C-alpha positions in Angstrom: 0.3 0.0 -0.3 1.5 3.5 -1.0 0.2 6.7 -0.2 -0.5 10.1 -1.4 -0.5 13.5 0.4 -3.3 15.5 -1.2 -3.4 19.3 -0.3 -6.4 21.3 -1.0 -6.6 24.9 -1.2 -9.9 26.5 -1.8 -10.0 30.3 -2.7 -10.2 33.3 -0.7 -13.0 35.2 -1.6 -16.6 35.4 -0.4 -18.9 32.3 -1.5 -15.7 30.4 -2.3 -16.2 27.8 0.3 -18.9 24.4 1.0 -20.2 22.2 3.9 -20.7 19.3 0.7 -18.6 16.3 0.4 -15.8 16.4 -1.6 -14.3 13.0 -3.5 -11.1 12.8 -5.5 -9.6 10.1 -7.9 -5.7 10.3 -9.1 -5.1 8.9 -12.2 -1.4 8.6 -13.6 0.3 6.8 -16.6 0.7 3.1 -15.1 -3.4 3.3 -13.3 -5.8 5.0 -11.3 -7.3 5.1 -7.1 -10.3 4.9 -6.2 -12.3 7.5 -6.2 -12.1 9.0 -2.4 -14.2 11.0 -0.1 -12.4 13.8 1.4 -13.2 14.1 5.4 -12.6 14.7 8.6 -13.8 13.0 11.5 -14.5 16.9 13.4 -14.2 20.3 13.1 -14.9 23.1 10.5 -15.4 22.2 6.8 -12.4 21.6 5.2 -13.4 23.3 2.3 -14.3 27.0 3.9 -13.2 30.2 2.1 -9.3 30.3 2.0 -9.0 27.1 3.8 -5.3 24.9 3.1 -6.6 21.0 4.3 -4.6 17.6 3.7 -6.0 13.9 3.3 -4.1 11.0 2.2 -5.7 8.4 -0.4 -3.9 5.7 -0.5 -3.5 2.8 -3.6 -2.3 -0.6 -3.6 0.5 0.6 -5.2 2.1 3.4 -7.7 -0.2 4.6 -9.9 3.2 6.3 -12.1 2.9 9.9 -13.0 0.3 11.9 -11.9 -1.6 13.1 -15.1 -5.4 14.3 -14.2 -7.3 13.9 -11.3 -11.3 13.7 -11.3 -13.1 16.0 -8.8 -17.0 15.1 -7.8 -19.2 17.7 -4.9 -22.3 15.8 -3.5 -24.8 17.3 -1.4 -27.5 15.9 1.2 -30.2 16.8 2.9 -28.0 17.5 5.5 -25.4 19.3 3.7 -27.5 21.7 1.1 -25.9 22.0 -2.5 -23.3 24.8 -2.2 -21.1 26.2 -4.8 -17.6 25.4 -4.2 -14.0 27.1 -5.9 -11.3 25.5 -5.2 -7.8 27.1 -6.3 -5.4 24.6 -6.6 -4.5 21.0 -5.4 -1.0 19.7 -5.2 -0.2 16.3 -4.5 3.0 14.2 -3.2 3.6 11.1 -4.5 5.5 8.4 -2.4 8.1 8.8 -5.3 8.4 12.3 -3.5 7.5 14.0 -6.6 5.3 17.1 -6.3 2.5 17.5 -8.8 0.6 20.8 -9.0 -3.1 21.0 -10.7 -4.8 24.3 -10.7 -8.2 24.9 -10.8 -9.7 28.5 -10.5 -13.2 27.0 -11.4 -16.6 26.8 -9.8 -18.0 23.6 -9.1 -21.7 23.9 -8.5 -23.0 20.3 -10.0 -22.7 16.5 -9.0 -20.7 15.6 -11.6 -17.3 14.7 -12.5 -14.7 17.5 -13.0 -11.1 17.0 -14.7 -8.8 18.8 -13.9 -5.1 18.3 -15.4 -1.6 18.2 -13.6 -0.3 21.7 -14.2 3.0 21.0 -16.7 2.0 22.8 -20.4 0.8 20.7 -23.0 0.0 21.5 -26.4 -2.1 19.0 -28.4 0.7 17.2 -30.1 2.9 16.4 -26.9 -0.2 14.3 -25.7 1.0 10.9 -24.9 -1.8 9.4 -22.6 -4.8 8.4 -23.6 -6.4 9.4 -20.2 -4.7 13.0 -21.0 -6.1 13.2 -24.8 -9.4 12.1 -23.6 -9.4 14.4 -20.9 -8.0 17.4 -23.7 -11.0 16.8 -26.3 -13.9 15.9 -23.1 -13.1 19.7 -22.3 -12.7 21.5 -25.4 -16.1 19.5 -26.6 -17.4 20.7 -23.3 -16.2 24.6 -23.8 -17.6 24.5 -27.6 -21.2 24.1 -26.0 -20.1 26.7 -23.2 -19.3 29.3 -24.9 -21.1 30.3 -28.2 -20.6 33.1 -30.5 -23.5 35.3 -31.3 -24.0 38.3 -33.3 -25.2 41.3 -31.3 -25.2 43.5 -34.7 -24.1 43.1 -38.4 -20.6 44.6 -38.9 -19.1 44.3 -35.3 -17.6 41.8 -33.3 -19.2 39.0 -31.8 -19.9 38.2 -28.4 -20.8 35.9 -26.0 -24.0 34.1 -26.2 -25.8 34.7 -23.0 -29.1 36.4 -21.7 -28.4 36.0 -18.0 -25.5 36.6 -16.1 -26.5 33.3 -13.9 -26.6 31.5 -17.4 -22.9 32.0 -17.6 -20.1 28.9 -17.8 -19.3 28.7 -13.7 -15.4 29.7 -14.2 -16.8 32.9 -15.6 -19.5 33.7 -12.4 -18.9 37.4 -11.1 -17.6 38.1 -8.2 -20.5 38.7 -5.8 -18.0 41.5 -4.6 -18.1 43.2 -7.4 -21.2 43.0 -8.3 -22.6 44.4 -4.8 -19.8 47.6 -5.0 -21.1 47.8 -8.9 -24.6 48.4 -7.3 -23.7 50.4 -4.2 -22.2 52.9 -6.3 -24.3 53.2 -9.2 -27.4 53.4 -6.6 -25.9 55.5 -4.2 -24.7 58.1 -6.9 -28.2 58.0 -8.0 -29.8 58.3 -4.6 -28.0 61.8 -4.1 -28.9 62.7 -7.5 -32.6 62.5 -6.5 -31.8 63.8 -3.5 -30.6 67.0 -5.4 -33.8 66.8 -8.0 -31.8 66.4 -10.7 -31.7 62.6 -11.9 -34.9 63.3 -13.8 -34.6 66.8 -14.6 -35.2 68.5 -18.2 -34.5 71.5 -16.8 -31.6 73.4 -18.2 -28.5 74.9 -16.6 -29.0 78.4 -15.8 -25.4 78.6 -14.7 -22.1 76.9 -15.2 -21.0 76.8 -11.8 -24.7 75.1 -10.6 -23.1 71.4 -12.1 -20.5 71.5 -9.5 -23.5 70.2 -7.1 -24.3 67.4 -8.5 -21.3 65.4 -7.1 -20.4 67.5 -4.0 -18.2 64.7 -2.6 -17.3 63.3 -5.6 -14.8 64.8 -7.3 -10.7 64.2 -8.1 -7.9 66.6 -8.1 -7.7 66.2 -11.8 -11.5 66.7 -12.1 -11.0 70.4 -10.2 -8.5 70.8 -12.6 -10.4 70.6 -15.3 -13.2 72.3 -13.8 -11.1 75.5 -13.8 -9.1 75.7 -16.9 -11.4 74.0 -19.5 -11.9 77.1 -21.8 -8.3 77.4 -22.0 -6.8 76.9 -25.7 -3.8 75.4 -24.0 -5.9 72.7 -22.1 -8.0 72.0 -25.2 -5.2 71.0 -26.9 -3.2 69.3 -24.5 -6.1 67.0 -23.8 -4.9 64.9 -27.3 -2.1 64.2 -25.2 -2.5 63.7 -21.8 -6.4 63.3 -21.7 -8.4 59.8 -21.9 -8.4 59.5 -25.7 -5.0 60.1 -27.3 -5.6 57.8 -30.4 -7.1 60.9 -32.7 -4.4 63.3 -32.8 -2.1 62.7 -35.9 0.7 65.0 -37.2 -0.3 67.1 -40.6 2.1 67.3 -43.5 -0.9 68.1 -45.8 -3.9 70.2 -45.3 -7.2 67.8 -46.2 -9.1 69.3 -49.4 -12.3 69.5 -47.3 -10.5 71.9 -44.7 -9.8 75.5 -46.5 -7.3 76.8 -44.1 -5.4 79.5 -46.0 -1.9 81.3 -44.0 -4.2 84.8 -42.9 -6.7 82.9 -41.2 -4.5 81.3 -38.7 -1.3 83.4 -38.8 -3.0 87.0 -39.4 0.2 88.6 -38.5 2.6 86.8 -41.2 4.4 85.7 -38.0 4.9 82.2 -39.9 3.4 79.9 -42.6 1.4 76.6 -42.1 3.7 75.2 -44.9 7.2 76.0 -43.0 5.0 74.9 -39.4 4.2 71.7 -41.1 7.4 71.0 -42.4 9.0 71.5 -38.5 6.3 69.1 -37.8 4.3 71.3 -35.9 0.9 71.0 -37.7 -1.3 68.3 -35.8 -4.9 66.9 -37.2 -7.7 65.2 -35.2 -10.0 64.8 -37.5 -13.6 63.2 -36.7 -14.4 62.3 -40.2 -16.4 58.6 -38.7 -19.3 61.0 -37.0 -20.2 62.1 -40.3 -23.6 61.7 -41.0 -24.6 59.2 -38.4 -28.3 59.7 -37.6 -28.4 61.8 -34.6 -30.7 60.6 -31.4 -34.0 62.1 -29.5 -34.2 61.9 -25.9 -37.5 63.3 -24.7 -38.6 64.1 -27.9 -36.1 66.7 -28.2 -33.7 66.1 -31.4 -29.5 66.1 -30.4 -26.8 67.3 -32.2 -23.6 65.8 -33.3 -20.9 67.2 -35.7 -17.9 66.1 -37.8 -15.6 68.6 -36.7 -12.4 68.8 -37.9 -9.7 70.4 -35.9 -6.1 72.2 -36.5 -3.5 72.5 -33.6 -0.4 73.9 -33.8 2.6 73.1 -31.2 5.1 75.9 -29.5 7.7 75.1 -27.7 5.8 75.8 -24.7 2.1 73.8 -26.2 -0.5 72.5 -28.1 -3.2 74.6 -29.0 -6.2 74.7 -31.7 -6.1 77.4 -34.1 -9.0 76.5 -36.4 -11.9 74.5 -36.2 -14.6 73.2 -38.6 -17.9 71.9 -37.3 -18.6 70.0 -40.5 -16.9 67.6 -43.0 -17.8 69.8 -46.2 -17.2 73.2 -46.3 -20.4 75.6 -47.5 -21.3 78.8 -46.4 -23.5 78.0 -43.1 -20.0 75.7 -42.0 -17.8 78.3 -41.0 -14.4 77.9 -39.7 -13.8 79.0 -36.4 -10.6 81.2 -34.8 -9.7 81.9 -31.4 -9.4 85.2 -32.6 -13.6 84.8 -32.7 -16.0 86.1 -30.2 -16.0 83.9 -26.7 -18.7 82.3 -27.1 -18.1 81.8 -31.0 -14.9 79.9 -30.2 -16.2 78.3 -27.4 -19.2 77.0 -28.7 -16.8 75.5 -31.3 -14.7 74.0 -28.8 -17.7 72.6 -26.7 -19.0 70.4 -30.1 -15.6 69.0 -30.9 -15.4 67.9 -26.9 -18.9 66.4 -27.5 -17.6 64.5 -30.8 -14.9 63.0 -28.9 -16.8 62.2 -26.3 -19.4 59.9 -28.5 -16.5 59.1 -31.1 -13.8 58.0 -27.7 -16.4 56.2 -25.7 -17.2 53.9 -28.5 -15.0 53.5 -31.1 -11.8 54.5 -28.4 -13.0 52.5 -25.5 -15.9 49.7 -26.3 -14.9 48.8 -29.3 -10.6 48.7 -29.4 -10.6 47.7 -25.9 -14.2 45.9 -24.9 -15.4 44.5 -27.3 -11.8 42.9 -28.7 -10.7 41.7 -25.6 -14.3 39.7 -25.4 -13.4 38.5 -28.5 -9.9 37.0 -27.3 -11.7 35.4 -24.1 -14.1 33.3 -25.9 -11.9 32.3 -28.4 -9.6 31.6 -25.9 -11.9 29.2 -23.9 -13.2 27.9 -26.8 -9.8 26.9 -28.3 -7.3 26.2 -25.4 -7.7 23.6 -22.8 -6.6 24.3 -19.5 -3.4 22.5 -20.2 -2.4 24.8 -23.0 0.6 26.8 -22.6 -1.6 29.9 -24.3 -4.5 29.6 -22.0 -2.2 29.8 -18.9 -0.9 32.8 -20.0 -3.5 34.6 -21.3 -6.6 33.3 -18.5 -5.2 35.9 -16.0 -5.6 38.8 -18.1 -9.2 38.1 -19.6 -10.7 37.3 -16.0 -14.4 39.2 -16.0 -14.5 40.7 -19.7 -17.1 39.2 -20.7 -19.0 39.4 -17.6 -18.3 43.0 -17.6 -19.2 43.0 -21.3 -22.2 41.6 -20.7 -23.3 44.4 -18.6 -22.4 47.2 -20.5 -24.9 45.7 -23.3 -27.5 45.5 -21.3 -26.6 48.8 -19.4 -25.2 51.0 -21.6 -26.3 50.7 -25.4 -28.9 48.2 -24.8 -32.3 49.9 -26.0 -33.3 51.2 -22.5 -29.7 51.9 -22.1 -27.4 55.0 -20.9 -26.5 55.7 -24.6 -30.3 55.5 -26.5 -31.7 57.6 -23.3 -29.0 60.1 -22.5 -26.6 60.6 -25.4 -26.7 62.1 -29.2 -25.4 58.2 -31.0 -27.8 56.7 -28.8 -29.7 54.2 -31.2 -28.6 53.5 -34.7 -25.8 55.6 -34.4 -24.0 53.3 -32.0 -23.9 50.7 -33.9 -23.3 52.6 -37.8 -20.5 54.0 -35.3 -19.3 50.8 -34.3 -19.5 49.4 -38.1 -17.6 51.8 -39.4 -14.7 51.5 -36.6 -14.0 48.4 -37.1 -14.0 48.6 -41.0 -11.4 50.9 -40.3 -9.0 49.1 -37.9 -5.8 47.6 -38.1 -3.5 44.9 -36.7 -1.2 47.8 -36.5 -3.6 50.3 -34.9 -3.6 48.2 -32.0 0.1 47.7 -31.5 1.4 51.3 -29.8 4.5 51.0 -31.5 3.3 51.3 -35.2 1.1 53.1 -34.4 2.7 56.2 -32.9 5.1 55.9 -36.1 2.1 55.9 -38.2 0.8 59.0 -36.6 4.0 61.0 -36.7 3.8 61.5 -32.9 7.6 60.0 -31.8 9.0 63.3 -30.2 6.1 65.0 -29.3 7.2 66.6 -26.2 5.1 65.8 -22.8 3.0 63.0 -24.8 2.9 60.4 -21.9 0.6 58.2 -23.0 3.6 57.3 -25.7 6.6 57.5 -22.9 4.6 55.1 -20.7 2.6 52.8 -23.1 5.9 52.2 -25.4 8.0 51.1 -22.3 5.3 48.7 -21.1 4.9 47.2 -24.5 8.3 46.9 -24.6 8.1 45.0 -21.2 5.2 42.8 -21.6 6.7 42.1 -25.3 9.9 40.6 -23.2 7.6 38.5 -20.8 5.5 37.0 -23.7 8.8 36.2 -25.9 10.5 34.4 -23.1 7.1 32.6 -21.8 6.5 31.1 -25.1 10.0 30.7 -26.5 10.0 28.5 -24.5 7.3 26.4 -25.2 7.5 27.3 -29.0 11.5 26.3 -30.0 10.7 26.6 -33.7 8.3 27.9 -36.5 7.5 24.4 -37.0 5.7 24.0 -33.4 3.5 27.0 -34.1 2.5 25.8 -37.5 1.5 22.3 -36.1 -0.3 23.1 -33.1 -4.1 23.1 -34.2 -5.0 24.2 -31.2 -3.1 27.3 -31.6 -4.5 28.1 -35.0 -7.9 27.4 -34.2 -7.4 30.2 -31.4 -6.7 33.0 -34.1 -8.6 31.4 -37.0 -12.1 32.1 -34.3 -10.6 35.3 -34.0 -10.2 36.4 -37.4 -13.5 35.6 -38.4 -15.6 36.6 -35.6 -13.3 39.8 -34.3 -12.8 41.3 -37.3 -15.0 39.5 -39.5 -12.7 38.1 -42.0 -12.2 41.1 -43.1 -8.2 40.7 -45.1 -7.7 44.7 -44.9 -7.2 44.7 -40.7 -3.6 42.6 -40.9 -5.0 40.5 -38.5 -3.7 37.4 -38.7 -5.6 34.2 -40.0 -3.3 32.1 -38.7 0.9 31.9 -37.4 3.6 31.0 -39.2 6.0 31.9 -37.1 7.2 32.3 -33.4 8.4 36.0 -33.6 4.1 36.4 -35.3 2.3 35.3 -32.2 4.8 36.4 -30.2 3.5 40.0 -31.5 0.2 39.4 -31.8 -0.2 38.0 -27.7 1.8 41.4 -26.4 -0.7 43.2 -28.4 -3.6 41.0 -26.8 -2.0 41.2 -23.2 -1.6 45.3 -23.8 -4.9 45.5 -24.9 -6.8 44.2 -22.1 -4.4 45.6 -19.5 -2.9 48.8 -20.5 -5.0 50.1 -23.0 -7.7 49.4 -21.3 -6.5 51.4 -18.5 -5.0 54.1 -20.9 -8.7 55.1 -21.6 -10.9 54.1 -19.1 -9.3 55.5 -15.5 -9.9 58.9 -16.0 -13.4 59.0 -18.0 -14.4 60.9 -14.7 -11.2 63.1 -14.3 -12.0 64.8 -17.6 -15.3 64.1 -18.5 -17.2 64.5 -14.9 -17.1 68.4 -15.7 -19.8 68.0 -18.2 -18.8 71.3 -20.1 -15.6 69.9 -20.4 -17.3 66.7 -22.9 -21.2 67.0 -22.9 -22.2 63.8 -23.8 -25.4 65.5 -26.0 -25.7 69.3 -27.3 -29.5 70.1 -27.7 -29.4 73.0 -30.3 -27.2 73.0 -33.2 -23.8 75.0 -34.0 -23.4 78.1 -35.1 -23.7 78.6 -38.7 -22.8 82.5 -38.7 -20.5 84.0 -36.7 -21.0 86.8 -34.1 -24.7 84.9 -33.2 -23.6 82.9 -29.6 -24.3 83.6 -26.4 -23.6 82.5 -22.8 -27.2 81.8 -22.7 -27.3 80.2 -25.9 -24.6 77.8 -25.2 -26.9 77.0 -21.8 -29.3 75.8 -23.6 -27.2 74.2 -25.8 -25.5 72.3 -22.9 -27.2 68.4 -21.8 -30.0 69.4 -19.3 -29.7 68.7 -15.8 -30.9 65.1 -15.5 -28.6 63.9 -18.9 -25.7 65.7 -16.8 -26.8 63.7 -13.7 -27.0 60.6 -14.8 -23.9 60.8 -17.1 -22.1 61.8 -14.2 -23.0 59.0 -12.3 -22.4 56.6 -15.4 -18.6 58.2 -15.7 -17.7 58.1 -12.0 -18.8 54.1 -11.8 -16.4 53.0 -14.6 -13.5 54.8 -12.8 -13.6 53.8 -9.7 -10.9 51.4 -8.8 -12.8 48.2 -6.9 -11.3 45.5 -4.2 -10.9 42.8 -6.4 -8.4 44.8 -8.4 -5.3 43.0 -9.6 -2.3 45.2 -10.5 -0.3 44.1 -14.0 1.2 41.3 -13.6 0.3 39.7 -10.3 -1.1 36.7 -10.8 -3.7 35.3 -7.5 -4.2 32.3 -10.2 -1.0 30.4 -10.9 -1.3 28.1 -14.1 2.3 27.8 -14.8 3.8 25.5 -12.6 7.9 24.8 -14.2 10.8 27.0 -13.7 11.1 29.0 -16.1 8.0 30.9 -16.6 7.7 31.4 -13.4 11.2 32.9 -12.9 10.0 35.0 -15.9 6.8 36.2 -13.9 9.3 37.5 -11.3 11.8 39.2 -13.7 8.3 40.9 -15.5 6.9 42.0 -12.2 10.0 43.5 -11.1 10.4 45.2 -14.8 6.7 46.6 -13.9 7.8 47.9 -10.4 11.1 49.6 -11.7 8.8 51.8 -14.4 5.7 52.2 -11.6 8.7 54.0 -9.6 9.9 56.2 -12.4 6.5 57.0 -13.6 5.9 58.1 -10.0 9.0 60.5 -9.8 7.8 62.1 -13.3 4.4 62.7 -11.8 5.8 64.5 -8.8 6.9 67.8 -11.6 4.1 67.7 -13.1 0.9 70.1 -12.8 -1.3 67.2 -13.9 0.3 63.9 -13.1 -0.2 61.0 -16.2 -1.1 57.9 -13.5 -3.4 56.0 -16.5 -0.4 53.5 -17.7 1.4 53.2 -14.4 1.6 49.4 -13.9 0.8 49.7 -10.1 -2.5 51.2 -11.8 -3.0 49.0 -14.5 -5.7 46.3 -13.8 -4.5 42.9 -15.1 -7.4 42.2 -17.0 -10.2 44.5 -18.6 -12.8 43.6 -15.5 -14.6 47.3 -15.1 
């Protein structure tokens, strides 16, 4: 008789423990144990939250190298059915070997669940019948659990689920996060109702009254925005330091539909557009994707959205707007506005730009380019790669929570009765149209920050902290990914013959990018380098990129006049007709302002289940090399975090959105 020591780790999360009876079977290369009940004679449940409990499983003889374990949880009339979240199980063999079995999955039924030993294996390395069978069964079940759905034609597909309760168990939403989201939103709305604003259709009579909406819910940057939102230098610098760093590009030639002349922007003749463009000092922001979108009606009242072009000029000290055209087609009723115009003509032009930026940013830059793509990466991962696959082990912590938060976004934000429909100018048809246009123009290179920065000509623009911090983060992530994947894939041939890996990328190409070759997204991998680059992009998108465009939403958009969710009047068609009163009539009413601020506060919060980039609560790897690489990854991130913190001390507006200590490991909010 030989004994195996089995140590069970239950996750330290709310409701993770169970008092139900647990059975285990050990399966090895030379045999298997009987199904053994894991029980203690007395005392508290060995599977309570955070418990680490050891048991002995005896076999007549050694069963060889362990391949997998089988877990089964049963309840009785004395022990009501209760879900259980085991984190991992360790088994010490009589030969002195230690086997690790990562689990990190909820077990709620009484079925037999199989879990592989933690050493990563690709499909062509499977040499044991039990291992091959287990792998096939796992993927068969995943294909049934994780089905694709076409939410709307022309945008990335999503997970087919109508109810959070129907999600597969490994993607159950943390009860902590659910309660926090509910509390945050409800507490904000309660305060708004007490102020009598949540359902108000009244217009603002004074800008300063807006600050009364969230009396105790401001941030340092929010305060700065409130004080400086009218200033040209702040308007320009938001394209470099704000929450939408993805639109600005260096301008080497004016678009034909933007007829700006030297005398318009440099009336004193101090310089010329041609010379300044040659020097790299002219920049363009073009909101052409918004052109012709069907505008929303809120409470029966038409809202207004324009597709502006903005010309900016860089001097040694600042980046400022020098010309704004609010519609794409030049016309007599579409004047070009300049800083030399009257105060409210110029301010109104900037307000229409900032409202356009809010809609472009939220739907394209934030929703599509992080949330919807991350869900595609996550669903394809779950459908095509078993837990024992090295890429599953690498990417699973960076996709945790994504399908659930996206389900909530679809139901609460872009649904028929969601926030965008009820309170923004793109609500309704405009949302889907803009998402379609954005996806059709997306490229793989635009998702890779080194290529995107170069393509937009922004390599040497000063004080561009998204670029500075983002490029460093990309390099750190790339080195980590290269180290891990090169450990498992020694040649391009191994990449090519990994059928599961090829199905993963093929699924992404089809369901994420709708098989559009123009995107440059690979439909298969032929080299290790190609795979490493794509996986780097996936991790960067799900962590750093999302942080860059999500965390500062309330900072920069909480003060409504800086980012109006909608506008109630059209822009001026003739100069000299705008006034403070007309501006106030144009801005969103009190109810839309209040609801917008509540949603932005909800989405910008850091929740208690936040996990910083590179910190892994789920330990999927057990080999020494990847574990060593994880520690090196964490060390590099700590160094970068210290550098960013030191730099920010000297900045009037600190840029923290890509500080690794502030970047979430996955897109979970």
